[in-house]
N, C-alpha and C positions, 0 to 999 in steps of 0.2 A: 932636580931630581924630582921624577914623577910619583905622585902619591899612589899607593896601591888602591886607596878608596875612591880615585877618580877612574880607574881602568878596570875595576872588578865589582861585581853586585853580588850579594848574597841572596839567595831564594829561599824561604822557607817552605819546606815541604813535609807530607806526613813522616813520622818517625819510624812507622812500620815499613816503609817500601824497601824492598830489597834492590839489588845493583841494578836489575835490569830495569824495574820499574823508574828509578832515578836517571838512568841512562836515556829511557825513553823521553821522560819528562824534559831532561837536558835539551834533547833533540827539538823538541816542540818549543821550548822557551826561545832558543836561539832562531830557529825559523821564524817566530813571532816577532822577535827584535829586528829581526832582517826587514820582514814585511812592513812593518809599522815604520821603520826608517825610511824604506823606500816611498813610502806613501808621505813622508814628510812628518811624522807623529814622533813625539819625543816619550821618554817613559811613563808618562802620566796621562798619554792618549792626546795632548795638547799640539797644535802645529809649533813646528819650529819657529825661531824669530827670524825674520827676514833676512836677505843680504842687505849690507849697508849700501847706501848710493854710490859712496867712494869705490867699493869693491867691485859693485855691477859696472862700473865704467873703466874698472882696470883691466891691464894687458892681460892679467892672469886669467882674469874671468872671461875675456874673450877668446884667449889662447886655449883655454879648457873647454871651449865651445859649451858653456853652461846655460841653463834656463834660470828663470826666476825662481823656480821651485827647489826648495832647500830639501836635500834628500841624502847628503853625507856621501854622494858617490861619485867622486873624480874618477876613480879607477875601480872601485869595488873592492880594493885589496883590504880597506880596514874592516868593514862587514863580513867580508868573507874569511877574516882571521880569528873571528869571536870563537871562543873555545870553553870547554869546562875546564876550569883550574882545578876544582875539587868537588868529589861527590862523597857525601858523608850522610849516614841516618840522619834526617832531619832538615838537611841543606844542602844545596848546589853553590857553587861559587862560579860564576860566569865571567868570562871577559877575556883580559889579555895578560898575559904572563908578565910579571916586573921583568924589565930588560928586554920585552919585545920591540922590535922596531916599529910597531904601529904605536907605542905607548904615548909619544909625545902629541901625536895627530888625535889620539883617543882622548887623552887628558884635555888638549885645547879645546875640543868640543865640548867635553863635558862641563867645562867650568868659564869657557869663552876666553881663553887666556890667548890662544893662537900666539904663542911666543912672548907675550906681555903679561901684565897683571890679570888676574882675574877678572872678567866682568859679565855678570849675572846677565845683563842686558843682551849679550851676545852668545850665551852659553846655548848649546843644542845636546842635554843630556839623553841620550838614546840608551844607555845601558841599563834596562828594567822595564817592567811591563805594569800597565795598570793593575790593580788588585783584581777587578773583574775577569782581566784576560788570564791571570795565573789560576784564580780559582777555576776557571773552564777548564785549563790545562791538567790541574789536579784531579777535578771531575772525569775528564776523558782516561787518564790514566788509572783512576780507581774503576771505573765501568769495565775497562778492559782486563783488568786484574780479576774482576769478579766473575767477567765471561770466562777468562782462560781458566780460573778455578774451577767454574761450573762444567766446564769441556773436560777437565782433567778428571774430576770426580765421576762424570758420566763414563768416559773411558774407562778409569779404573773399576768401576761398577761392571760394565761389559766384560773386561778382561777377568775380572774376580768369577762372575757368573760362569764363563766359559772354562775357566780352570777348575771351578766346582764341578762342574760337569763331567771335564775330563777325569778329574781325581775320583769321581763316584763311580765312573763307567758308564755314564750316559752318551 
């Protein structure tokens, strides 16, 4: 049985964010996880462990036309299947639903099990972001929220001004 902790990650976000801010942040987080993984970087920003020599000389490796760069993209299905599991005030849960057809593959990469006992030396934990990257996403969502609020306030002031003129007969 696949452990939920191995296929989902919790991201702590500002408690004050509304649903649209959480949705936007989730989109940015998923895109960043995909970009990092494609570059061969794990959730901490470190390079993934290399393929074993045994695997590099295997029929599977050659049939899949793999390179020596580890980026977890045999077909792209696993990375393209990352989704928002739950969006709540103060947190986003991102990853794969329990029972997902990708669950075993994801867990194998996360803990290095690949159908065997977990092996930290072979683990490629990709679900997550370095703190600095999450902080940048939070700052971006916050800045857009302030910008949007400023625009809304500006438009409301103009509308109120125009309505005031109409009501006063000017």
